[in-house]
N, C-alpha and C positions, 0 to 999 in steps of 0.2 A: 183575683181574676183580672186578666189584661183587658185593655180598652177595646181591642178589636176581636176578643174572643166571642163576641156576640154574632160573628159571621161564620161560625163553624157550621159544617154541613149537618143536615137533619140526622144522618146516620149516627153521628157522634152523640147527639143528644138522646136518640133512642137507645143507644147502647148504655148511656149513663142512667137513663130511667130504668132500663131493665136491671142493671146492677143495683140500683136503689131499691127496686121492688124485692130483689132477692135478699137484701139486708134488712128489710122491714121487721123481720121476726126478732132480730136482736138489736134493733135500734130503739126499741121501746124501753124507756127508763122506768124501772120499778123501785120504789122506795119502800124499804122494810126495816123495821127496828127489831125484828124477831131475834136476831143473833147479836144484837148490840146491847151492851149494858150502859144505859144512859147515866147511871149513877157513877160510872167510872169516868173520872175527869178526862183521861187520855182518849178513851173511845168516844166520849161525848164531843170533845173538841175536834177530833178527826172527822166525825160524822157531819158536824155543822160546817166545818171548813170544806168538806167535800161538796156539800150542797151549794155553798157560796161560790166555790170554784166553778161548778157547773153553770151557775148564773153568770159568772164573768166570761166564760167561754161562749155562752149563748149570746151575751151582749156584743162581744167582739165579732162573732159570726153575723149577728144582725146588722151591725154597721156595714160590713163588707157587702152583705146581701142587699141592703137597702141602697147602697151606692150603685151597685150593678143594676138593681131594679129601676132606679131613676134613669140610668143611662138607656136601658132598653125602652122604657116608657117614653123618654125624650125622643128616641129615634123613631118610635111609632108615631108620635105627634108630628115630628118633622115630615114623615111620609104623608100624613094627612094634610099638613100645610101645603106641601108641594102639589098634591093631587087637587087641592082646592084653588090653586092659582088660576088667574084668568088665562085664556088660551095664548094671548100674545106673550105674557110673562113665562108661561110654561114652555113656549117655543124657544125663548131665549135660553132657558135652562137646558133644554134638550139639545140645542145647537152646541152649547159649551160641552155637554157630555159627549156628543158625537165626535167633536174634535179630539177629546181625550182618547176615545176609543180608537180613532184613526191613528193617532200618534203611537198608542200602545201596539197597534197592529204592525206599524212600521218597525218598531223596535223588535217585535216578535219575529217578523220576517228576516230582519238582519241577523238576529241570534240563531235562527234556524238555517240560514243559508250556508252553502259550502264555501269556506274561505279560500280565496285564491292563493294566499301565501300565509306563512306563519307570522306571528307577532315579531319574532326575532328578525325575520327577513324584512318585514315592513319597517321596523325601527332602524335597521341598518341602511336601507335605501332612503328612508326619510331623512336620516342624518346626512347622507351623502348626495341628496337629490340634486344639489347645484352642480355636482361634479359628474353625475352619472351620464348625462347626454354626451358631454365632451369625452368622458372616460370610455364610453362605448365606441365613439368614433376613433379615438386614439388606439383602443384595443384592436379594432378592425384593421386600421392601418398597420399596426404592429404585426398582426397575423399575416396580412398580405406581404409585408416586407420579409417576414420570416419565411414564408413560402418561397419567395424569390431567392432569398439567400440560400435556402435549402436546395433549390434547383441548381443554382450556381455551384454550390458545393458538390452536388452530385455530378454535374457536368465536368468540373475540374478533376474530380476523382476519376471519372471515366477516361478523361484525356490523359491523366497521369498514368493510369494503367495501360493505355494504348502505347504510350512512350516506353513504359517498362517492357512491354512485349517487344517493341521494336528494338530496344537495347539488347534484350536477350537474343533476338533474331540476328542482330549484327554480330554479337559475340560468337554465335554458332557458325555463321557464315564465314567470319574471319578465321575461325579455327579450321573450318573445312578448306579454306584457301591455302592455309599453311600446310595442311596435309597434302593438298594437290601439288604444291611446290616440291614437297618431299618425294611424292610419287614421280614427278617429272625428272627429278634428279636421279632417282633410282633407275627409271626407264632409260635415261641418257647413259648411265653407267653400263647397264645391261647391253644396250645397243653398241656401245663402244667396244666392249669385250667381245661381243659377237662378231663385229666387223674385223677385229684384230685376229680372231681365230680363223675366220674365212680367208683373210689376207695371208696368213702363215700356212694354212693347210692347203689351200687351193691356188695359192699364188695369184689371187685376184687383186685388181686395183680398186680399192674401196675408199679412195680419197673423196669421191663425191658423196659417198654414204656418210663419211664423217662430217662433211660440210652440211648435208641436209639435216642430220641429227642435231648438230650444234645450233644451226639456224632455228629449227623447230623448238629446241629446248630454250634458246635465248628468248624467242618470241613468247613462249609460254611463261617463262620467269618474269618477263617484262609485264605481260598482261596480269598475271596473278599478283605481282607486287603492286601494280597500280590499283588493282581492285582492293587489296588489303589497305592501301593508303587511303582510298576513298571511304572504306568502311570505318577506319579509325577517325577520319575527319567527321563522318556522319555521327559516329558514336559520341564524339565530343559535343557536337551540336545537340544530340539527344540528351546527354547528361546535363548540359546547361539548361535545356528546356525543362527537364524534370525538376532541377533545382529551383527554377523560376516558378514552376507550377506548385511545388511544395510550399514555397514562401507565400504565393498567392492563396493557396488553400488554407494555410495557417491564418492568414488575415481574414478570410471569409469565415473560418471557424470561430474566430473571436466575435465577428458580427452575428453569427448564428447563435452563439451562447448568450450574447448580450440581449438579442431580440427575444430569445426564449425566456430569459430572466425577467424581462419587462412584461411579457405575457403572463408568466406565472404570478408575478406580483399583483398585476391588475386583477387577475382571476381570483387570487386569494383575498384581495381587498374587497371585492364585491360578492364573494362566495359563489362564483360561477366557474364553468369550464371553458367557455369561449365567448366571443362577442355576441353570437346569436342568442345564447342563453341570457346574457346581460340585457339585450334589447327586449327579449320576451319578459324578463323579470321587471324591467322598467315599465313596460306596458301594463303588466299586472298591478304594479304599484300605483300607477295613475288611476286604474279602475278601482282598486281597493281604497285609495285615498278619497275618490269621489263618493264611494258608498259610505265610508266612515264619516265624511263630512256631512253627508245626508243624514246619517244616524245621529250625529251630534246635534244637527239642526232639529231633528225630530225630538231629541231629548229636551233641548231648550224649549221647543214649541210645546212639549208636553207640560213642562213646568209653567209656561205662560197660560196654557189652557186650564190647568188645575187651579191656578190663582184666579183666573177669570170665573171659573165655576164657583169657587169659594166666595168671591166678591158678590156674584149674582145671588147666591143663596143667602148670604148675610143681608143683602139689600132687601130680601123678602122675609127677613126675620126668622130664618131657619137657625135653630139653636146650635146644632153640631154640623156645620157645613163640610168640615174636613173629612168626615166619614164618607161622603159621597164621591170623593175623588178615587176611592178604592172600589167603588161599586157603581161606576158611571153607567154601566150597561143596564142597571135597573131603572134608570131614568128614561131610557128610550125603548126598553123591552118590558112590556107589561107582564109577561110570564115570569121574568126574573124578579120584578117588583113583588108579585104575588108570593113567590117562593120565599123571598126575604121576609115579607110581612108574616107569613106563616111561621117561619123559624123564630122570629122575634116573639110572636104570641106564645109559642111553645116554651121559649126561654123564660118569658115572664111568668107563665104558669108554674114552671119548675121552680123559679126563684120564690114565688109566693108560697109554694108548698114548703120549701126549706125554711122560709121566714116563719110560717105558721108552726112548723115543727119546733124551731128554736124558741118561739114566743110562748107557745102553749104547752108543749110536752116537756121541754127542759126548764126554761126560766119559770114558767107558771108552776109546774109541779114542785120544783126546788123551793120556790118562795112559799108555796102553800105548806110544804113539809116543815119548813122552819117555823112558820106561824103556828102550825099544829103542835109542834114540839114545845113552843113557849106556853101554849094553853095547857098541855098535859103535864108539863113540868114547870110550874110557876116558880119553884124554888131556884131554878137555874135561869130565870128570866133575865136578870141583870147581866149575867155572864154571856148569854146568847146575844142579847141586844148589843152588848159592847163589841162582840165579834162582828156583828152586822155593821155597826158604826165604823169600825176599822176597815171593813170591806168596802163600804160606800165611800170612805175617804180615799181608799186606794183605787177604786174603780167608780168614779162619779158617773151617774147616769145608768148604772147597771140595773 
């Protein structure tokens, strides 16, 4: 039986007593030689050895029961000693016990609290705590720079698209101008033929008509040619601008990718998605660290308080002071003390009952049976006594 088994709840012992009562019918040892031939050496030896074995088992059980009985009795005496202490000494004991209870309550509250972060998150941030604050600032700066680069890249892309549209517009306008030149040439030809027909058919003087047609056509060709020339020159500028924008856009893209890689690495390093989460995680870490340090301090204080209680109890000659660190509540709560005392008394009664059973029913009956056997069969006296001697050498004190 373990050292602290004496603190089991009453329900456990009541259940054991109930089971013990159920077994009383077939726990009674009945010795009978009715079906045994004592004159048969083998049966005689087996019968005597069986009685001796019962005595050995009873002896072993008695040792364990007596040891446990002494523990329970000692604990009851300790309770009486504590109750008889002078008020000032008892106040010292109660103060130590109350400190133990307070420390245990702190530990209990910590274990029942909702954790702000997992152990894995705490260990990671704790390992990187010297870098987290600067890392959060660097990550925030990287995110801001990344947003600026992204905006620049978007603006450059929109500007390039505008120039692409202008390039396409210039190409369409230039093509239309060339078509207009063709139309002017065709119109000049038609007018010239028409004037020639009028001159031949009606004998009219169309020299001025030729002059006007040629002048208008010349001016139109000159205007359209200049316009096409201007469009080509503008297209060249647009193409150069597009090329410059593409080069600049490629440079900004490199900055965009590099800044994105920096952000991804920092987020992976700390196990977050952005700087805001990292700052929140660091704040949780600081709170969690404070609580864990408080818990560690409470644990250390609990050890100190337990040592103080043991020292104080030893000072007042309490035999088993270590027991009380596990039931400090009984020192400050009279109801708990009464319940423990009642449990101990019940345990001692149960132990005494078991001891009486082993002493009287098993050991006593087995011993009486052997003595009666020697008296009834003196012819086997020496043989039986020799078996008893060997048994006593094997189990001294049985």
